[in-house]
N, C-alpha and C positions, 0 to 999 in steps of 0.2 A: 055334534057341533062344537066348533072351537068357542064357546062362550066363556071368556076368561078375563078377569080383571087385571091379570099380568100383561094382556096386550095394549097397555097405555102407551101414550106417547109423550116424550119431554120436549116440549118446545122451548123457545128462548124465553118466552114470558109466562107460560103455564104448564101444567101437566094435564093432558086430556086423557080421561079414563072412560071406556066403554061402560055403560050401563044398560041394564036388561029388564027394566021394570021389575025388579026384585027386592025383598026387603035387604038383602045383603048389599045392595048398591050402598046405602048410606054408610055400612060398615068398611066396605072398600074405599069409598071416598074418604072417610075419616083416617083409617090408617095411612092411606098415601098422603094426606094432609099433614100427618105427624111426621111423615118421613121427608117431604119437601116444603120445608117451612120457608123456602126463599121465593116461592111463586105459587099463584093460586092453582088449586086442583079442581077441573072443571069435568062435569059429567056429560056425557054425549050420547044419546040413545043409540044402541048399536045393534038393536035385534034383526033390523033388515040386513046389515053388514054379515053377521053371523050366518044367516040363511045363504049368504053367497060365500061361505066358507073362508071368512077373514074378518078383520076387525080394524081398529084405528091405526095401529102399528104397521099391519099389512098393507095399508093404504099409502104409507109414506115410502115404501120400498121403491128402489130404482126400477124403471122401465127400459127395456133394451130399445135401441134404436131400429127401426124397421125400414128397409128399404134402401139402406146405405150400402153401396158398393165400393170397393177400394180400387 
């Protein structure tokens, strides 16, 4: 499973970090909070996303246009 705190997303006004209901969640949030002092670091429960083989950063990726002909 791709459960990784490295799969965080830097938004304009916050850093969104996946959490996994694990004691290390607080450690990861603290480390990222020390690094990103200009915006809040927010944890989002991401276990269900990981079960689908992705996480927060993966959700932000581009989607191809379907059904468009030139």
